[in-house]
VEXDREN-2710 file (C-alpha; in Angstrom, 1 decimal):
% VEXDREN-2710
k/r/px/py/pz
1/MET/197.5/31.0/96.3
2/SER/195.3/33.4/94.4
3/VAL/192.1/34.3/96.2
4/THR/190.2/37.4/95.0
5/LYS/188.9/39.4/98.0
6/ARG/185.6/41.1/97.3
7/LYS/182.9/42.8/99.2
8/PRO/180.4/41.8/100.4
9/VAL/182.4/38.8/101.7
10/PRO/180.8/35.5/100.4
11/SER/180.2/32.5/102.6
12/ASP/183.1/30.6/104.1
13/ILE/182.4/27.5/102.0
14/ASP/182.3/29.6/98.8
15/ILE/185.6/31.2/99.6
16/ALA/187.2/27.8/100.4
17/GLN/185.8/26.2/97.2
18/GLU/187.0/29.2/95.0
19/ALA/190.5/29.0/96.4
20/SER/193.3/27.6/94.2
21/VAL/194.9/25.2/96.7
22/ARG/198.6/24.3/96.3
23/PRO/199.7/20.7/96.5
24/ILE/200.4/20.0/100.2
25/SER/203.8/18.5/99.4
26/GLU/204.8/22.0/98.1
27/ILE/203.6/23.7/101.3
28/ALA/205.4/21.1/103.5
29/ALA/208.7/21.4/101.5
30/ARG/208.7/25.2/102.3
31/TYR/208.8/24.2/106.0
32/GLY/211.5/21.5/105.6
33/ILE/209.1/18.5/105.6
34/GLY/210.4/16.4/102.7
35/GLU/208.3/14.0/100.6
36/GLU/209.9/11.0/102.4
37/TYR/208.0/12.0/105.5
38/ILE/204.6/12.5/103.9
39/GLU/201.6/10.1/103.5
40/HIS/199.2/11.7/101.0
41/TYR/195.4/11.7/101.3
42/GLY/194.8/13.3/97.9
43/SER/196.9/16.2/96.7
44/ASP/195.8/18.8/99.3
45/LYS/196.1/17.0/102.7
46/ALA/198.5/14.5/104.2
47/LYS/199.9/12.9/107.3
48/VAL/203.4/13.4/108.6
49/ARG/205.3/10.3/109.6
50/LEU/206.6/10.1/113.1
51/GLU/210.1/9.5/111.7
52/PHE/210.2/13.2/111.0
53/LEU/210.3/14.1/114.7
54/LYS/212.9/11.4/115.4
55/ASP/215.1/12.6/112.6
56/LYS/214.8/16.3/113.8
57/ALA/215.2/15.5/117.5
58/ALA/218.7/17.0/117.7
59/LEU/217.5/20.4/116.2
60/PRO/216.7/23.1/118.7
61/ASN/213.1/24.3/119.3
62/ARG/213.3/27.5/117.3
63/ALA/209.7/28.7/117.2
64/LYS/207.9/30.9/119.7
65/TYR/204.9/29.1/121.1
66/ILE/201.6/31.1/121.2
67/ASP/198.3/30.0/122.6
68/VAL/195.1/31.6/121.4
69/THR/192.3/31.7/124.0
70/ALA/189.3/33.9/124.6
71/ILE/186.9/35.6/127.0
72/THR/183.8/33.6/127.9
73/PRO/182.0/33.1/124.6
74/THR/178.4/33.5/123.5
75/PRO/176.8/30.4/121.9
76/LEU/177.8/31.8/118.5
77/GLY/181.5/31.7/119.2
78/GLU/183.8/34.7/119.1
79/GLY/186.1/33.8/116.2
80/LYS/189.0/32.1/118.1
81/SER/189.7/29.7/115.3
82/THR/189.5/32.5/112.8
83/THR/192.0/34.5/114.9
84/THR/194.3/31.5/115.2
85/VAL/194.5/31.1/111.4
86/GLY/194.5/34.9/110.9
87/LEU/197.5/35.3/113.3
88/ALA/199.5/32.7/111.4
89/GLN/198.6/34.6/108.2
90/GLY/199.5/37.9/109.8
91/PHE/202.9/36.6/110.7
92/GLY/203.4/35.8/107.0
93/VAL/202.6/39.4/106.2
94/ILE/205.3/40.7/108.5
95/GLY/207.9/38.2/107.1
96/LYS/207.7/35.5/109.7
97/LYS/207.2/31.8/109.1
98/ALA/204.3/30.6/111.2
99/ILE/202.4/27.4/111.7
100/ALA/198.8/27.1/112.8
101/ALA/198.0/24.1/115.1
102/ILE/194.3/23.5/115.5
103/ARG/191.9/20.7/116.5
104/GLN/189.8/18.6/114.1
105/PRO/186.1/19.4/114.7
106/SER/183.6/16.9/115.8
107/MET/180.8/16.3/113.3
108/GLY/178.3/16.8/116.2
109/PRO/178.7/20.6/116.4
110/THR/179.3/20.8/112.6
111/PHE/175.8/19.4/111.9
112/GLY/174.3/20.9/115.1
113/ILE/174.8/24.5/116.3
114/LYS/178.3/25.7/115.7
115/GLY/179.0/24.7/112.1
116/GLY/182.6/24.1/111.0
117/ALA/185.8/25.1/112.9
118/ALA/188.2/25.8/110.0
119/GLY/188.2/29.5/110.8
120/GLY/186.2/31.8/108.6
121/GLY/186.1/34.4/105.8
122/TYR/189.6/34.9/104.4
123/SER/191.3/33.3/107.5
124/GLN/190.5/29.6/107.2
125/ILE/192.2/26.3/106.6
126/VAL/191.5/24.5/103.3
127/PRO/190.2/22.2/102.0
128/MET/187.5/23.4/104.4
129/ALA/184.9/20.7/103.7
130/ASP/187.4/17.9/104.3
131/PHE/188.6/19.7/107.4
132/ASN/185.1/19.8/108.9
133/LEU/184.0/16.3/107.9
134/HIS/186.0/13.0/107.7
135/LEU/189.5/14.5/107.0
136/THR/191.8/11.4/107.3
137/GLY/189.5/9.4/109.5
138/ASP/191.1/10.0/112.9
139/ILE/187.8/10.5/114.8
140/HIS/186.5/7.3/113.2
141/ALA/189.6/5.5/114.5
142/VAL/188.9/6.8/118.0
143/GLU/185.3/5.6/117.8
144/ALA/186.4/2.1/116.6
145/ALA/189.1/1.7/119.2
146/HIS/186.9/2.9/122.0
147/ASN/183.9/0.8/121.0
148/LEU/186.0/-2.3/120.4
149/CYS/187.0/-2.0/124.1
150/ALA/183.3/-1.6/125.1
151/ALA/182.3/-4.7/123.1
152/ALA/185.2/-6.7/124.5
153/LEU/184.3/-5.7/128.0
154/ASP/180.7/-6.8/127.7
155/ALA/181.6/-10.0/125.9
156/ARG/184.0/-10.8/128.7
157/MET/181.3/-10.2/131.3
158/TYR/178.9/-12.4/129.4
159/HIS/181.4/-15.3/129.0
160/GLU/182.5/-15.1/132.6
161/SER/178.9/-15.5/133.7
162/ARG/178.6/-18.8/131.8
163/TRP/182.0/-20.5/132.3
164/SER/184.1/-21.6/135.2
165/GLU/187.6/-20.5/136.2
166/ALA/189.0/-23.8/135.0
167/TYR/187.5/-23.2/131.5
168/PHE/189.3/-19.9/131.4
169/GLU/192.5/-21.4/132.5
170/LYS/192.3/-23.8/129.6
171/LEU/192.1/-20.8/127.3
172/GLY/195.2/-19.2/128.9
173/LEU/193.0/-16.6/130.6
174/HIS/191.8/-15.8/134.1
175/LYS/188.5/-14.4/135.2
176/LEU/188.4/-10.6/135.7
177/ASN/185.3/-10.8/138.0
178/LEU/184.2/-7.3/137.0
179/ASP/181.7/-5.7/139.3
180/PRO/178.7/-4.9/137.1
181/TYR/177.9/-1.9/139.3
182/GLU/181.5/-0.5/138.9
183/VAL/181.9/-0.6/135.1
184/TRP/183.0/2.9/134.1
185/TRP/183.6/2.5/130.3
186/ARG/180.8/3.8/128.1
187/ARG/180.4/3.9/124.3
188/VAL/180.9/6.8/122.0
189/MET/179.7/8.2/118.7
190/ASP/180.6/11.4/116.8
191/MET/177.1/12.9/116.6
192/ASN/174.9/14.8/119.0
193/ASP/172.3/12.4/120.2
194/ARG/170.7/13.1/123.6
195/THR/168.6/9.9/123.5
196/LEU/171.8/7.9/124.0
197/ARG/173.0/9.6/127.2
198/GLN/171.6/6.8/129.3
199/VAL/170.8/3.3/127.8
200/MET/170.2/-0.2/129.0
201/THR/172.4/-2.9/127.3
202/GLY/171.7/-6.6/127.2
203/VAL/167.9/-6.1/126.8
204/GLY/166.2/-9.2/125.4
205/GLY/167.6/-12.1/127.4
206/ILE/170.9/-13.5/128.7
207/ASP/172.1/-14.4/125.2
208/ASN/172.4/-10.6/124.5
209/GLY/174.8/-10.1/127.4
210/PRO/174.4/-8.8/130.9
211/LEU/171.6/-6.4/131.5
212/ARG/173.1/-3.2/132.8
213/GLU/172.8/0.6/132.7
214/ALA/175.3/2.2/130.3
215/GLY/175.4/5.2/128.0
216/PHE/177.1/7.1/125.2
217/ASP/179.5/10.0/125.1
218/ILE/180.4/12.1/122.1
219/ALA/183.6/10.6/120.5
220/VAL/185.7/13.7/121.2
221/ALA/185.1/13.2/124.9
222/SER/186.6/9.7/124.7
223/GLU/189.7/9.0/126.8
224/VAL/191.1/7.6/123.6
225/MET/190.8/11.0/121.9
226/ALA/192.5/12.6/124.9
227/ILE/195.3/10.1/124.7
228/LEU/195.7/10.8/120.9
229/ALA/196.2/14.4/121.7
230/LEU/198.7/13.8/124.6
231/ALA/200.8/10.9/123.3
232/THR/204.3/11.7/122.2
233/SER/205.2/8.5/120.3
234/LEU/203.7/5.1/119.3
235/LYS/205.3/3.6/122.4
236/ASP/203.7/6.3/124.6
237/LEU/200.3/5.7/122.9
238/ARG/200.5/2.0/123.5
239/GLU/201.4/2.4/127.2
240/ARG/198.7/5.1/127.8
241/ILE/196.0/2.9/126.1
242/GLY/197.1/0.0/128.3
243/ARG/196.6/2.1/131.5
244/ILE/193.0/2.9/130.8
245/VAL/190.9/1.8/133.8
246/LEU/187.5/0.3/132.8
247/GLY/186.1/-0.2/136.2
248/LEU/186.6/-2.3/139.4
249/ASP/186.5/-6.0/140.1
250/LYS/184.5/-7.4/143.0
251/SER/187.5/-7.0/145.3
252/GLY/187.7/-3.3/144.5
253/LYS/190.8/-3.5/142.3
254/GLN/191.0/-1.6/139.1
255/VAL/190.6/-3.5/135.8
256/THR/192.5/-2.1/132.8
257/THR/192.5/-2.6/129.0
258/GLU/195.7/-4.5/129.5
259/ASP/193.9/-6.9/131.9
260/LEU/191.2/-7.3/129.3
261/GLY/193.8/-8.0/126.6
262/VAL/192.4/-5.4/124.2
263/ALA/195.0/-2.6/124.5
264/GLY/197.2/-3.9/121.6
265/ALA/194.2/-4.2/119.3
266/MET/193.1/-0.7/120.2
267/THR/196.6/0.7/119.4
268/ILE/196.5/-1.0/116.0
269/LEU/193.3/0.9/115.2
270/MET/195.0/4.1/116.3
271/LYS/198.5/3.8/114.7
272/ASP/197.7/5.9/111.7
273/ALA/195.6/8.4/113.6
274/LEU/198.7/9.2/115.7
275/LYS/200.4/10.8/112.7
276/PRO/199.6/14.5/112.5
277/ASN/197.5/15.8/109.6
278/ILE/198.8/18.8/107.6
279/LEU/196.7/21.2/105.5
280/GLN/197.2/24.9/104.7
281/THR/195.7/28.3/105.3
282/LEU/194.3/30.4/102.4
283/GLU/197.6/32.3/102.4
284/GLU/199.7/29.1/102.3
285/GLN/200.9/28.8/105.8
286/LEU/201.3/25.2/107.1
287/ALA/198.5/24.0/109.3
288/PHE/198.5/21.0/111.6
289/VAL/195.0/19.6/112.2
290/HIS/195.2/16.8/114.7
291/ALA/193.0/15.5/117.5
292/GLY/189.8/17.1/118.7
293/PRO/188.9/16.9/122.4
294/PHE/186.3/19.5/123.6
295/ALA/187.4/21.9/126.3
296/ASN/184.2/21.8/128.3
297/ILE/184.2/18.0/128.8
298/ALA/187.9/17.2/128.0
299/HIS/191.2/19.0/127.8
300/GLY/190.4/20.9/124.6
301/ASN/193.7/21.1/122.9
302/SER/195.2/19.7/119.6
303/SER/198.0/17.2/119.6
304/ILE/201.4/17.4/121.4
305/LEU/203.0/15.7/118.4
306/ALA/201.9/18.5/116.0
307/ASP/203.4/21.1/118.4
308/LEU/206.6/19.2/118.8
309/MET/207.0/19.1/115.1
310/GLY/206.0/22.7/114.6
311/VAL/208.5/24.2/117.0
312/LYS/211.4/22.6/115.0
313/ILE/210.5/24.2/111.7
314/GLY/208.8/27.6/112.1
315/ASP/209.3/31.0/113.7
316/PHE/206.0/30.8/115.5
317/VAL/203.6/28.0/116.3
318/VAL/200.1/29.4/116.9
319/THR/197.9/26.8/118.7
320/GLU/194.4/27.2/120.0
321/SER/192.9/26.0/123.3
322/GLY/189.2/25.5/123.5
323/PHE/186.7/28.1/124.8
324/GLY/187.9/30.7/127.4
325/ALA/191.1/31.1/129.4
326/ASP/189.3/29.4/132.3
327/MET/188.7/26.3/130.2
328/GLY/191.1/25.4/127.4
329/CYS/194.0/27.6/128.4
330/GLU/194.0/26.3/132.0
331/LYS/194.1/22.7/130.7
332/PHE/196.6/23.7/128.1
333/ILE/199.2/24.6/130.7
334/ASP/198.2/22.3/133.6
335/ILE/197.7/19.2/131.4
336/LYS/199.1/19.5/127.9
337/CYS/202.2/21.5/128.7
338/ARG/203.2/19.2/131.6
339/ALA/203.1/16.3/129.1
340/SER/204.9/18.0/126.3
341/GLY/207.5/19.9/128.2
342/LEU/206.7/23.0/126.0
343/MET/205.6/26.2/127.7
344/PRO/204.0/29.1/125.8
345/ASP/205.8/32.4/125.3
346/ALA/202.6/34.5/125.0
347/ALA/198.8/34.2/124.7
348/VAL/196.2/36.0/122.6
349/VAL/192.8/36.6/124.3
350/VAL/190.1/37.0/121.7
351/ALA/187.3/39.4/122.7
352/THR/184.2/40.7/120.8
353/VAL/181.9/43.7/121.5
354/ARG/179.0/41.2/121.1
355/ALA/180.2/38.9/123.9
356/LEU/181.1/41.8/126.3
357/LYS/177.6/43.3/125.8
358/MET/176.2/39.9/126.7
359/HIS/178.3/39.8/129.9
360/GLY/177.2/43.3/130.7
361/GLY/173.6/42.2/130.9
362/GLY/172.5/42.2/127.2
363/PRO/169.6/40.1/125.9
364/LYS/170.0/36.3/125.5
365/VAL/172.0/35.2/122.4
366/THR/170.4/32.2/120.7
367/PRO/171.8/30.4/117.6
368/GLY/169.5/30.6/114.6
369/LYS/167.6/33.7/115.9
370/PRO/168.4/37.4/114.9
371/LEU/170.6/39.3/117.3
372/ALA/168.8/41.8/119.6
373/ALA/169.2/45.5/118.7
374/ALA/171.7/46.0/121.6
375/TYR/174.2/43.8/119.7
376/ILE/174.1/45.6/116.4
377/GLN/173.9/49.2/117.7
378/GLU/176.5/51.2/119.7
379/ASP/175.9/50.7/123.5
380/ARG/179.0/51.7/125.4
381/GLU/177.4/51.2/128.8
382/LEU/176.7/47.5/128.1
383/VAL/180.3/47.1/127.0
384/LYS/181.6/48.8/130.1
385/LYS/179.6/46.5/132.3
386/GLY/180.8/43.4/130.5
387/LEU/184.5/44.3/130.6
388/ALA/184.7/42.6/134.0
389/ASN/184.8/39.3/132.1
390/LEU/187.8/40.4/130.0
391/VAL/189.6/41.7/133.1
392/ALA/189.0/38.3/134.9
393/HIS/190.5/36.4/131.9
394/LEU/193.5/38.6/131.9
395/ALA/193.9/37.9/135.6
396/VAL/194.0/34.2/134.7
397/MET/196.8/34.9/132.2
398/ARG/198.8/36.6/134.9
399/LYS/198.4/33.6/137.3
400/PHE/200.1/31.5/134.6
401/GLY/202.8/34.0/134.0
402/LEU/201.7/34.6/130.4
403/PRO/202.0/38.0/128.6
404/ALA/198.7/38.5/126.9
405/VAL/197.6/40.4/123.8
406/VAL/193.9/41.1/123.4
407/ALA/192.6/40.5/119.9
408/ILE/189.4/42.5/119.4
409/ASN/187.6/40.6/116.6
410/ALA/185.9/43.3/114.6
411/PHE/182.3/43.0/113.4
412/PRO/180.7/45.6/111.0
413/THR/178.2/46.6/113.7
414/ASP/180.9/47.6/116.2
415/SER/181.9/51.2/116.8
416/GLN/185.3/52.8/117.3
417/ALA/184.2/54.1/120.6
418/GLU/183.4/50.5/121.8
419/TRP/186.8/49.3/120.6
420/ASP/188.5/52.1/122.4
421/LEU/186.8/51.1/125.7
422/ILE/188.0/47.6/125.3
423/ARG/191.6/48.6/124.5
424/GLU/191.7/51.0/127.5
425/ALA/190.4/48.4/129.9
426/ALA/192.7/45.7/128.6
427/ILE/195.8/47.8/129.0
428/ALA/194.7/48.9/132.5
429/ALA/194.3/45.2/133.4
430/GLY/197.8/44.3/132.4
431/ALA/197.5/43.3/128.7
432/ALA/200.7/43.7/126.7
433/ASP/198.5/45.3/124.0
434/ALA/195.0/45.3/122.5
435/VAL/194.6/45.2/118.7
436/VAL/191.5/45.4/116.5
437/THR/191.7/42.5/114.0
438/ARG/189.9/42.4/110.6
439/ASN/191.3/39.2/109.2
440/TRP/187.9/37.6/108.6
441/ALA/187.4/40.1/105.8
442/GLU/191.0/41.0/105.0
443/GLY/193.0/37.9/105.6
444/GLY/196.6/38.2/106.9
445/GLU/196.7/41.9/106.3
446/GLY/193.9/42.3/108.8
447/ALA/195.9/40.6/111.5
448/ALA/199.3/42.1/110.8
449/ASP/199.1/44.5/113.7
450/LEU/198.2/41.6/116.0
451/ALA/201.2/39.7/114.7
452/ARG/203.5/42.6/115.5
453/ALA/202.0/42.9/119.0
454/VAL/202.4/39.2/119.7
455/ASP/206.0/39.2/118.3
456/LYS/206.8/42.0/120.7
457/ALA/205.0/40.4/123.7
458/SER/206.8/37.0/123.2
459/ALA/210.3/38.4/122.8
460/GLY/211.5/37.5/126.3
461/PRO/212.0/34.0/127.8
462/SER/208.9/32.1/128.8
463/LYS/207.9/32.5/132.4
464/ALA/204.7/30.4/132.1
465/ALA/204.1/27.7/134.8
466/PRO/201.3/25.4/136.0
467/LEU/198.8/26.7/138.5
468/TYR/199.3/23.8/141.0
469/GLY/201.7/21.1/142.0
470/LEU/200.7/17.5/141.4
471/GLU/201.6/16.5/145.0
472/LEU/198.3/18.2/146.1
473/SER/195.3/16.0/146.9
474/ILE/192.4/15.8/144.4
475/LYS/190.3/18.1/146.5
476/ALA/193.1/20.6/146.9
477/LYS/193.7/20.8/143.1
478/ILE/190.0/21.1/142.4
479/GLU/189.7/24.0/144.9
480/LYS/192.8/25.7/143.6
481/ILE/191.2/25.9/140.2
482/ALA/187.8/26.8/141.5
483/PHE/189.0/29.6/143.8
484/GLU/191.9/31.1/141.8
485/VAL/190.6/30.7/138.2
486/TYR/186.8/30.6/138.5
487/GLY/186.3/32.9/141.4
488/ALA/184.3/30.5/143.5
489/GLY/183.8/31.0/147.3
490/SER/183.4/27.3/148.1
491/VAL/183.3/23.9/146.6
492/THR/180.6/21.2/147.3
493/TYR/180.8/17.5/146.6
494/SER/178.0/15.1/145.9
495/PRO/178.1/11.7/147.8
496/ASP/179.1/10.0/144.6
497/ALA/182.0/12.5/144.1
498/GLU/183.2/12.0/147.7
499/SER/183.1/8.2/147.2
500/LYS/185.1/8.3/144.0
501/ILE/187.7/10.7/145.4
502/GLU/188.3/8.2/148.1
503/THR/188.5/5.3/145.6
504/PHE/190.8/7.1/143.2
505/SER/193.1/8.2/146.0
506/LYS/193.2/4.7/147.5
507/LEU/194.2/3.3/144.0
508/GLY/197.0/5.9/143.7
509/TYR/195.5/8.3/141.1
510/ASP/195.4/11.3/143.4
511/LYS/198.6/12.8/142.0
512/LEU/197.2/13.3/138.5
513/PRO/196.2/16.7/137.1
514/ILE/192.6/17.8/137.1
515/CYS/190.5/18.2/133.9
516/MET/187.4/20.1/134.9
517/ALA/184.2/19.4/133.0
518/LYS/182.0/22.5/133.2
519/THR/180.0/24.9/131.1
520/GLN/181.9/27.1/128.7
521/TYR/179.4/29.9/129.0
522/SER/180.4/31.1/132.4
523/PHE/183.4/31.2/134.8
524/SER/181.0/29.3/137.1
525/HIS/179.1/26.0/136.7
526/ASP/176.0/27.9/135.7
527/PRO/175.7/29.4/132.2
528/ALA/173.3/32.0/133.5
529/MET/176.1/33.6/135.6
530/LYS/177.6/36.1/133.2
531/GLY/180.4/38.6/133.6
532/ALA/182.8/37.7/136.4
533/PRO/180.8/36.1/139.2
534/LYS/182.5/35.8/142.6
535/GLY/181.9/33.9/145.8
536/PHE/179.5/31.2/144.4
537/ALA/179.4/27.6/145.6
538/PHE/180.9/25.4/142.9
539/PRO/179.3/21.9/142.9
540/ILE/181.1/18.8/141.9
541/THR/178.4/16.3/141.0
542/ASP/180.6/13.4/139.8
543/ILE/184.2/12.5/139.1
544/ARG/185.7/10.2/136.4
545/LEU/189.1/8.8/135.9
546/ALA/191.2/8.9/132.7
547/ALA/194.3/7.0/133.9
548/GLY/195.6/6.5/130.4
549/ALA/195.3/10.1/129.4
550/GLY/196.7/11.0/132.8
551/PHE/194.1/13.0/134.6
552/VAL/191.0/13.0/136.8
553/TYR/188.0/14.9/135.5
554/PRO/185.3/16.2/137.9
555/LEU/181.9/17.1/136.5
556/SER/180.3/20.2/137.7
557/GLY/176.7/21.5/137.6
558/ASP/174.6/20.1/134.8
559/ILE/177.4/19.4/132.3
560/ASN/177.0/16.2/130.3
561/THR/179.3/14.4/127.9
562/MET/176.8/13.8/125.0
563/PRO/175.3/17.0/123.5
564/GLY/171.9/17.2/121.8
565/LEU/170.7/18.7/118.6
566/PRO/169.0/22.1/118.7
567/SER/165.5/22.7/117.3
568/LYS/166.9/24.1/114.1
569/PRO/170.2/22.1/113.4
570/GLY/172.8/23.3/111.0
571/TYR/172.3/20.4/108.7
572/LEU/169.0/21.8/107.6
573/GLY/170.8/24.4/105.5
574/MET/173.4/22.0/104.0
575/ASP/173.3/20.4/100.6
576/ILE/175.5/19.4/97.6
577/ASP/175.2/20.2/93.9
578/THR/175.1/16.8/92.3
579/GLU/176.4/18.1/89.0
580/THR/179.5/20.0/90.3
581/GLY/180.0/18.4/93.8
582/LEU/180.1/21.8/95.4
583/ILE/178.8/22.0/99.0
584/SER/176.5/24.7/100.3
585/GLY/175.6/25.7/103.9
586/LEU/178.7/24.4/105.6
587/SER/180.3/27.2/107.6
END
């Protein structure tokens, strides 16, 4: 692919639209994915049929498996996706065949604060606009399957309120007798809309269904999305969807999608979404883009199927787990790797001078507002104070048995002295290496040193292992994470949380892994606690069950599962040229 690098670097969308993108079948063929395994969505993106994995099952897993995580980020993000793509490109520069495996972004953040998630500068996945918007429709399929279930559930409650058991027997059905106060299934949509967090359904009379309190989550927080990322086959997908628990009946027994009779129809809606999507980097590495759960309110990792395919055909599979090592990386190992059977060989921890200054006590960072002077001028003292956050994340890596390389994502306002402080602290804290990366401006050449460091760090056999055993109780697993990863001194439980722990344990779900929902902006539950707080009380306010996905997820602090739009959303700067079709403002 021919991309002219120039300074100053143009916008991400300009770079992507200027690129001469190769046919995706050509990229796939270089990795051994033949045309017979590809379902095209235009010339530049495709899905890989699941038959590819079946036909390659006898081949050994040849690739080293690398997770890209980060320190606790600022609201602006620290370039983790850019580093993921850049590292794959860097491997290409040093003669290795690498694959990037990354999540599909939700359109909520795309039009809200964060913008796109295809990487940035000269380290991004193309076609970038498709990547950040509809792609092949997987998130729409998640929405449709989830909301079909919600509609079926309310319709069943409505009809059961009108007709006798005998009537249902004539239809070949039986009454589910759902307890209206124990319905756990909400609705979803793929936009940030705080007004839908709590709603009343059935308003306007009995013909509109039962009147009850309900609500919406963002689509990427759906259990269906989590299942998409964790399923290993169509059979596994069908079984997991059938195990989804929707609530309790009036006797206290769980009611599943299988009981409701909707699991098969939901799977039909998801059958094409299960096939991993393939795109390419600007330097023509293969990129899997599949599934998109958030890491603050879900498990935050791309699909197992993409990784299972990738390890058969490359030298390295570079995957990204959401937010910091306390969030996505913990769930990557404790949830995703348990399900896949793959364990990582090394990790990359992305750090920026900007974020470390924030953790050192720097001024508040607010999207859409100019950065304070402290972030664009040398301030070694702020960096020194903030290094506690990096050290704490490296300690998390050691708990998982992962060799870690620190990627210092370079910004033009950084100084060499600040980079030197970070490298010195990282090595002292046990990092295998710490490397300044410039791939945003330089592409793969700017990440070649990082690729060499990761190649060296991952040379030995993997010693990675989960943090806890599944035989522990729900509370014991929560407290293991809170104490050993977050640094909490105690854990408190609301009455609702206590009640649900008792219910889930009684129903036999106490041996599932934990998927903690908490803020991404702190090790703690409180985004104002920067650095590496210790000894705080960690509050569990609620607990939900995702039996099909295979985890219990506690909610901590003020976390919610439907974001809201900021006062100056990203969509205000977006438009399309109606003559050329070129997009502006998408980054």
